[in-house]
C-alpha positions, 0 to 999 in steps of 0.5 A: 935864730940867725938862720931864721928869715925875717920877712916884713911885707909892707905896701904888699901891692908894691914892695916886699922887704926880705931879710936873711942871714948871710956869710960866716958872721951871719950879717943880715942881707936885705932885699927890697923888691918892687913887684911892679917893675921887678926891680930890687935894692940889696942892702949888705950882701955880706956873703952867700952869693948863691942864696942871695941870687936864689932869693932874688929869683924867688921874688921875681926880680929881673934887675938890681938897681943898686947895692947899698953898703951900711959900712966898710966891714968885710962881713957886710960886702963880701958878695957885693962885687960878684952881685954887681957883675951879675946885675951890672949895678952900682955899689954905694958906700960912704966915702969915709969907709973906703979905707976899710973897704981897701982892707978887706983882705986884712980884715978877713985875716984878722977874723980868721976868715979866708981872703976874698977869692976875687978882688973887691973893686972900690965903689965909685958911688957914695952915700951922703947924710940926708941924701934922698935916693929914688931907687925905683918908682916905689922905693925911696931911701933917706941916708942917715950918716951915723958914725961911731961903729965906723967913720962912714957907717950909714943907716938906710931909712925907707919912710914909706915902708916905715923901715930902717936898715941900721947896719951895725949901729943899732941892735936889739938891746945893743949897739955896735962894737967900738973896741977892736983890741988885738984886731990890727985892721980895725983898731982905732977906727971906732968912736963910742961917743960918736956912736951914741950921738949918732943913735940919739940924734939921728935914730931915736928921733924917728917914728917909734914904730919904725921897724929896725932891720939890724946888721946881725940878729933879730929885728926891733923897733925904734920905740923899743930901743928908746925905752929899753936899750940900756946902752942908750938910756944908761949912757953905755957904748960899744957893746962888746958882747957883739963880735962884729 
């Protein structure tokens, strides 16, 4: 269920990883909390600000170190600016998706969603391929640039946690949408061939036991998708069963 909280407890003495659906399109927002320092990282705060802050408080978090955005679609960052105001932290996204970030209002309109109540300032810090981010003493991430769904799509690999936040690049038995006919703000911004290259060259080479927290819907594992995802093994791309 999209409403079901997905909870991974990894390195239980140090770090908690909690993922839950937010916003009108039920994007999976992920909190990675360092229990010792009471610091956290938030991935894809796509809405439901009060729910995110409630989750942070329940985990004992005092400080959000950074907000990481997997790509520039509105449903993955609509609560980012307000969260930044509360915790005085940076927002990072790949620079190739800044043009999409700037189209937040148009994206909302095209999906029949209300426009943001507040401006969404453009991030000033960026994600880059193979970047190693030391976010807290216990939380480190490797950035994997995986263009296709969007030009700047990134997956966030947390090796010590054996966990990947895949955004909308990879889903359980599916891949990210690449056809946006009739959606002016996104039309022509995706590349199905690039998406499959990204998945095969940058994700399928990871440990098969890597947990994958997808951008929407249930989690999976790299090995499961490598063996059973027809869009990867069958050479298809741009699964239009997904509306995001």
